GUNU-860187 format. One record per residue (C-alpha): x, y, z; residue in three letters; residue number from 1. Coordinates in steps of 0.001 Angstrom, whole numbers. Layout:
BEGIN
(rec (X, Y, Z), 'ALA', NUM) ...
This chain:
BEGIN
(rec (-5437, 31442, 34555), 'UNK', 1) (rec (-8597, 33518, 35595), 'UNK', 2) (rec (-10521, 32193, 38531), 'UNK', 3) (rec (-13900, 33394, 37303), 'UNK', 4) (rec (-16720, 30671, 37189), 'UNK', 5) (rec (-19051, 30009, 34360), 'UNK', 6) (rec (-22359, 28691, 35683), 'UNK', 7) (rec (-24285, 26353, 33409), 'UNK', 8) (rec (-28036, 26865, 34054), 'UNK', 9) (rec (-29933, 30022, 35078), 'UNK', 10) (rec (-32925, 28631, 37009), 'UNK', 11) (rec (-33739, 28155, 40678), 'UNK', 12) (rec (-30870, 25927, 41594), 'UNK', 13) (rec (-28562, 28386, 39805), 'UNK', 14) (rec (-29766, 31073, 42072), 'UNK', 15) (rec (-28892, 28972, 45105), 'UNK', 16) (rec (-25452, 28328, 43800), 'UNK', 17) (rec (-24901, 32084, 43082), 'UNK', 18) (rec (-26036, 32896, 46589), 'UNK', 19) (rec (-23411, 30530, 47984), 'UNK', 20) (rec (-20647, 32290, 45905), 'UNK', 21) (rec (-21788, 35730, 46959), 'UNK', 22) (rec (-21860, 34666, 50569), 'UNK', 23) (rec (-18268, 33542, 50109), 'UNK', 24) (rec (-17258, 36894, 48523), 'UNK', 25) (rec (-16974, 35460, 45053), 'UNK', 26) (rec (-18689, 36349, 41834), 'UNK', 27) (rec (-19888, 34707, 38616), 'UNK', 28) (rec (-18286, 35283, 35176), 'UNK', 29) (rec (-21363, 34366, 33283), 'UNK', 30) (rec (-24525, 32236, 33255), 'UNK', 31) (rec (-25348, 30130, 30223), 'UNK', 32) (rec (-28837, 28855, 29816), 'UNK', 33) (rec (-30739, 27385, 26881), 'UNK', 34) (rec (-34220, 28386, 28249), 'UNK', 35) (rec (-33828, 31952, 29338), 'UNK', 36) (rec (-33604, 35190, 27308), 'UNK', 37) (rec (-30241, 36913, 27073), 'UNK', 38) (rec (-29802, 39488, 29838), 'UNK', 39) (rec (-32024, 37588, 32346), 'UNK', 40) (rec (-30996, 38175, 35875), 'UNK', 41) (rec (-30262, 35252, 38303), 'UNK', 42) (rec (-29379, 37317, 41331), 'UNK', 43) (rec (-26564, 39672, 40368), 'UNK', 44) (rec (-25238, 37771, 37394), 'UNK', 45) (rec (-26967, 37610, 33869), 'UNK', 46) (rec (-27485, 34975, 31221), 'UNK', 47) (rec (-25197, 36032, 28346), 'UNK', 48) (rec (-25641, 33003, 25952), 'UNK', 49) (rec (-26628, 29373, 25457), 'UNK', 50) (rec (-24791, 26369, 26986), 'UNK', 51) (rec (-23197, 25741, 23586), 'UNK', 52) (rec (-21375, 29080, 23899), 'UNK', 53) (rec (-19099, 27692, 26567), 'UNK', 54) (rec (-16221, 27235, 24283), 'UNK', 55) (rec (-16191, 30933, 23530), 'UNK', 56) (rec (-15403, 31689, 27198), 'UNK', 57) (rec (-12337, 29702, 27359), 'UNK', 58) (rec (-10085, 32727, 27656), 'UNK', 59) (rec (-12211, 34520, 30210), 'UNK', 60) (rec (-12808, 31714, 32646), 'UNK', 61) (rec (-11123, 28404, 33574), 'UNK', 62) (rec (-13714, 26857, 35923), 'UNK', 63) (rec (-17379, 25782, 35417), 'UNK', 64) (rec (-20194, 24536, 37591), 'UNK', 65) (rec (-23342, 22793, 36486), 'UNK', 66) (rec (-26138, 24291, 38508), 'UNK', 67) (rec (-28806, 21904, 37126), 'UNK', 68) (rec (-30988, 19556, 39241), 'UNK', 69) (rec (-31026, 16824, 36623), 'UNK', 70) (rec (-28383, 14317, 37575), 'UNK', 71) (rec (-27943, 13066, 34050), 'UNK', 72) (rec (-27722, 16609, 32623), 'UNK', 73) (rec (-24943, 17487, 35103), 'UNK', 74) (rec (-23065, 14382, 34050), 'UNK', 75) (rec (-23340, 15313, 30469), 'UNK', 76) (rec (-22569, 18972, 30785), 'UNK', 77) (rec (-19511, 18550, 33125), 'UNK', 78) (rec (-18060, 15849, 30797), 'UNK', 79) (rec (-18392, 18220, 27822), 'UNK', 80) (rec (-16890, 21095, 29894), 'UNK', 81) (rec (-13831, 18866, 30743), 'UNK', 82) (rec (-13324, 18121, 27033), 'UNK', 83) (rec (-13203, 21900, 26375), 'UNK', 84) (rec (-10534, 22214, 29100), 'UNK', 85) (rec (-12635, 23621, 31838), 'UNK', 86) (rec (-12213, 22482, 35457), 'UNK', 87) (rec (-15456, 21586, 37327), 'UNK', 88) (rec (-15650, 23826, 40407), 'UNK', 89) (rec (-16752, 22598, 43869), 'UNK', 90) (rec (-18766, 25171, 45776), 'UNK', 91) (rec (-19495, 24993, 49491), 'UNK', 92) (rec (-21778, 27525, 51200), 'UNK', 93) (rec (-20014, 29187, 54110), 'UNK', 94) (rec (-22671, 27988, 56579), 'UNK', 95) (rec (-22099, 24281, 55577), 'UNK', 96) (rec (-19961, 22071, 57631), 'UNK', 97) (rec (-17538, 19698, 55853), 'UNK', 98) (rec (-15361, 17556, 58133), 'UNK', 99) (rec (-11621, 17956, 57182), 'UNK', 100) (rec (-11400, 14045, 56804), 'UNK', 101) (rec (-14206, 14074, 54159), 'UNK', 102) (rec (-13544, 13916, 50476), 'UNK', 103) (rec (-15204, 15891, 47915), 'UNK', 104) (rec (-15058, 15293, 44092), 'UNK', 105) (rec (-15006, 17940, 41306), 'UNK', 106) (rec (-18082, 19962, 40601), 'UNK', 107) (rec (-19817, 19249, 43910), 'UNK', 108) (rec (-22211, 21695, 45533), 'UNK', 109) (rec (-22763, 21743, 49235), 'UNK', 110) (rec (-25755, 24184, 50150), 'UNK', 111) (rec (-26398, 26294, 53214), 'UNK', 112) (rec (-26646, 24453, 56440), 'UNK', 113) (rec (-25566, 21125, 55041), 'UNK', 114) (rec (-23358, 18658, 57052), 'UNK', 115) (rec (-20819, 16163, 55802), 'UNK', 116) (rec (-19244, 14030, 58454), 'UNK', 117) (rec (-15989, 12420, 58990), 'UNK', 118) (rec (-14585, 10097, 56299), 'UNK', 119) (rec (-17570, 10669, 54127), 'UNK', 120) (rec (-16865, 10485, 50323), 'UNK', 121) (rec (-18809, 12599, 47928), 'UNK', 122) (rec (-18423, 11883, 44191), 'UNK', 123) (rec (-18112, 14266, 41285), 'UNK', 124) (rec (-20981, 16534, 40348), 'UNK', 125) (rec (-23040, 15706, 43503), 'UNK', 126) (rec (-25518, 18052, 45079), 'UNK', 127) (rec (-25734, 17992, 48851), 'UNK', 128) (rec (-28785, 20328, 49317), 'UNK', 129) (rec (-29973, 22806, 51910), 'UNK', 130) (rec (-29659, 21232, 55511), 'UNK', 131) (rec (-28984, 17779, 54263), 'UNK', 132) (rec (-26876, 15632, 56525), 'UNK', 133) (rec (-24334, 13079, 55149), 'UNK', 134) (rec (-22883, 11383, 58303), 'UNK', 135) (rec (-19782, 9529, 59037), 'UNK', 136) (rec (-18452, 7031, 56450), 'UNK', 137) (rec (-21224, 7570, 53970), 'UNK', 138) (rec (-20385, 7234, 50249), 'UNK', 139) (rec (-22403, 9177, 47710), 'UNK', 140) (rec (-21829, 8199, 44088), 'UNK', 141) (rec (-21107, 10789, 41442), 'UNK', 142) (rec (-23839, 13000, 40047), 'UNK', 143) (rec (-26380, 12126, 42645), 'UNK', 144) (rec (-28670, 14613, 44471), 'UNK', 145) (rec (-29132, 14535, 48196), 'UNK', 146) (rec (-32198, 16848, 48458), 'UNK', 147) (rec (-33007, 19283, 51142), 'UNK', 148) (rec (-33437, 18029, 54710), 'UNK', 149) (rec (-32280, 14384, 53822), 'UNK', 150) (rec (-30515, 12479, 56643), 'UNK', 151) (rec (-27987, 9837, 55549), 'UNK', 152) (rec (-27071, 8128, 58816), 'UNK', 153) (rec (-23779, 6376, 59363), 'UNK', 154) (rec (-22086, 4322, 56587), 'UNK', 155) (rec (-24880, 4699, 53972), 'UNK', 156) (rec (-24057, 4012, 50434), 'UNK', 157) (rec (-25787, 5926, 47598), 'UNK', 158) (rec (-25018, 4864, 44028), 'UNK', 159) (rec (-24235, 7235, 41071), 'UNK', 160) (rec (-27006, 9277, 39400), 'UNK', 161) (rec (-29447, 8700, 42263), 'UNK', 162) (rec (-31827, 11170, 43799), 'UNK', 163) (rec (-32812, 10965, 47443), 'UNK', 164) (rec (-36000, 13016, 47836), 'UNK', 165) (rec (-36409, 15956, 50337), 'UNK', 166) (rec (-36952, 14958, 54084), 'UNK', 167) (rec (-35989, 11225, 53540), 'UNK', 168) (rec (-34040, 9340, 56260), 'UNK', 169) (rec (-31859, 6415, 55499), 'UNK', 170) (rec (-30942, 3861, 58227), 'UNK', 171) (rec (-27230, 3102, 58964), 'UNK', 172) (rec (-25356, 675, 56651), 'UNK', 173) (rec (-28160, 694, 53972), 'UNK', 174) (rec (-27268, 680, 50348), 'UNK', 175) (rec (-29248, 2676, 47740), 'UNK', 176) (rec (-28339, 1611, 44192), 'UNK', 177) (rec (-27387, 3550, 40959), 'UNK', 178) (rec (-29912, 5591, 39024), 'UNK', 179) (rec (-32561, 5365, 41755), 'UNK', 180) (rec (-35350, 7756, 42671), 'UNK', 181) (rec (-36260, 7786, 46330), 'UNK', 182) (rec (-39518, 9678, 46998), 'UNK', 183) (rec (-39653, 12589, 49295), 'UNK', 184) (rec (-40297, 11814, 52987), 'UNK', 185) (rec (-39346, 8174, 52570), 'UNK', 186) (rec (-37781, 6103, 55432), 'UNK', 187) (rec (-35231, 3776, 53973), 'UNK', 188) (rec (-34520, 774, 56206), 'UNK', 189) (rec (-33556, -1838, 53650), 'UNK', 190) (rec (-31249, -1974, 50613), 'UNK', 191) (rec (-32789, -542, 47405), 'UNK', 192) (rec (-31627, -2119, 44149), 'UNK', 193) (rec (-30419, -314, 40980), 'UNK', 194) (rec (-32469, 1550, 38512), 'UNK', 195) (rec (-35504, 1585, 40912), 'UNK', 196) (rec (-38140, 4062, 42069), 'UNK', 197) (rec (-38989, 3489, 45786), 'UNK', 198) (rec (-40902, 5478, 48325), 'UNK', 199) (rec (-42866, 5160, 51574), 'UNK', 200) (rec (-42242, 4412, 55270), 'UNK', 201) (rec (-40658, 1961, 54994), 'UNK', 202) (rec (-39564, 2685, 51491), 'UNK', 203) (rec (-40431, 18, 48960), 'UNK', 204) (rec (-39650, -437, 45246), 'UNK', 205) (rec (-42648, 443, 43089), 'UNK', 206) (rec (-41272, 366, 39530), 'UNK', 207) (rec (-38047, 440, 37439), 'UNK', 208) (rec (-36568, 4006, 37083), 'UNK', 209) (rec (-36264, 5453, 33525), 'UNK', 210) (rec (-33336, 4436, 31373), 'UNK', 211) (rec (-30572, 6835, 31149), 'UNK', 212) (rec (-30141, 8382, 27649), 'UNK', 213) (rec (-26554, 9429, 27716), 'UNK', 214) (rec (-24494, 6325, 26678), 'UNK', 215) (rec (-21624, 7417, 28931), 'UNK', 216) (rec (-23926, 7894, 31859), 'UNK', 217) (rec (-25320, 4411, 31361), 'UNK', 218) (rec (-21871, 3001, 32183), 'UNK', 219) (rec (-22313, 4250, 35778), 'UNK', 220) (rec (-25591, 2334, 36120), 'UNK', 221) (rec (-26298, -1385, 35508), 'UNK', 222) (rec (-28323, -2146, 32360), 'UNK', 223) (rec (-30935, -4221, 34184), 'UNK', 224) (rec (-32767, -3330, 37466), 'UNK', 225) (rec (-32572, -5839, 40324), 'UNK', 226) (rec (-36263, -6500, 40132), 'UNK', 227) (rec (-35952, -7374, 36456), 'UNK', 228) (rec (-33079, -9645, 37162), 'UNK', 229) (rec (-35184, -11474, 39826), 'UNK', 230) (rec (-38110, -11805, 37505), 'UNK', 231) (rec (-35843, -13189, 34671), 'UNK', 232) (rec (-34277, -15659, 37127), 'UNK', 233) (rec (-37833, -16866, 38331), 'UNK', 234) (rec (-38874, -17426, 34721), 'UNK', 235) (rec (-35619, -19374, 33886), 'UNK', 236) (rec (-35887, -21597, 36987), 'UNK', 237) (rec (-39560, -22327, 36410), 'UNK', 238) (rec (-39048, -23328, 32812), 'UNK', 239) (rec (-36168, -25541, 33737), 'UNK', 240) (rec (-38267, -27396, 36410), 'UNK', 241) (rec (-41184, -27645, 34009), 'UNK', 242) (rec (-39030, -29142, 31436), 'UNK', 243) (rec (-37362, -31467, 33817), 'UNK', 244) (rec (-40678, -32797, 35153), 'UNK', 245) (rec (-41912, -33588, 31677), 'UNK', 246) (rec (-38672, -35365, 30666), 'UNK', 247) (rec (-38593, -37245, 34005), 'UNK', 248) (rec (-42194, -38410, 33635), 'UNK', 249) (rec (-41498, -39855, 30195), 'UNK', 250) (rec (-38217, -41452, 31170), 'UNK', 251) (rec (-38859, -42729, 34614), 'UNK', 252) (rec (-42220, -42722, 36099), 'UNK', 253) (rec (-45252, -42849, 33996), 'UNK', 254) (rec (-45460, -42906, 30225), 'UNK', 255) (rec (-49269, -42756, 30491), 'UNK', 256) (rec (-48887, -39330, 32218), 'UNK', 257) (rec (-46815, -38060, 29343), 'UNK', 258) (rec (-49323, -39294, 26812), 'UNK', 259) (rec (-52130, -37666, 28863), 'UNK', 260) (rec (-50239, -34396, 28587), 'UNK', 261) (rec (-49942, -34744, 24899), 'UNK', 262) (rec (-53386, -36231, 24167), 'UNK', 263) (rec (-55920, -33858, 22620), 'UNK', 264) (rec (-58732, -32620, 25023), 'UNK', 265) (rec (-61580, -34475, 23172), 'UNK', 266) (rec (-59721, -37885, 23679), 'UNK', 267) (rec (-59003, -37018, 27252), 'UNK', 268) (rec (-62844, -36495, 27853), 'UNK', 269) (rec (-63693, -39681, 26060), 'UNK', 270) (rec (-61376, -41652, 28214), 'UNK', 271) (rec (-62864, -40009, 31240), 'UNK', 272) (rec (-66292, -41160, 30187), 'UNK', 273) (rec (-65147, -44670, 29477), 'UNK', 274) (rec (-63746, -44861, 32941), 'UNK', 275) (rec (-67154, -43758, 34341), 'UNK', 276) (rec (-68958, -46523, 32418), 'UNK', 277) (rec (-66539, -49082, 33578), 'UNK', 278) (rec (-67027, -48029, 37206), 'UNK', 279) (rec (-70846, -48428, 36747), 'UNK', 280) (rec (-70508, -51906, 35373), 'UNK', 281) (rec (-68178, -52968, 38199), 'UNK', 282) (rec (-70776, -51917, 40729), 'UNK', 283) 
């Protein structure tokens, strides 16, 4: 079969991918992009059609690479490409270092100056961008993006469909969840839950991340964020104890208290006035 590669996407990241191929002495069969006019140049290659035209290139190329920054878009496009019989191609810039004991999935891109250390595991469709460092025993989930200059120290875990923003540093053994967004320049020293937006030094969760639209992509990320789970648990526990307190007060301790809880406000005020008058008489 032909070894030519079809690149899905024709923007800035596609240019970075083509540069890596050209530096390796390889070329591109075609670029497909939905937002650029036909004939648009990336570097040397041209946009020859829309992404939906991929099926028409089946006889000319057997490999495909999704050069798109959106994690969910890469997931969707590579899954459709596989269904059409294309093989997602992993591309490593010649100036990057990948330890022989590291494992790279299909459709991975490792940019110029990147480092992937011993026993690291990189899932399908991951981008390890310019000068990013993924140290020993790290695990990066499928379709995640480790942005330029990121440092994942030893044994860090990053869930699928997560973006770690440019220049961020992650402490050893920290777990970052699935479908997360870590802001640029963050220092991550504690675990971050799933479906979370976090940033800062130290990084803190600020809100839930947007829900994935692709039903298949959702299977890689939990349906509910950790913060939402904690909130729901607090509500349930609070309701349980409040109900238990009321039932216990009726059954065991003070029926008057239960009656007070259910007595209308006007009667409560009248009872309080009556108690006041009785205290005056007793004096």
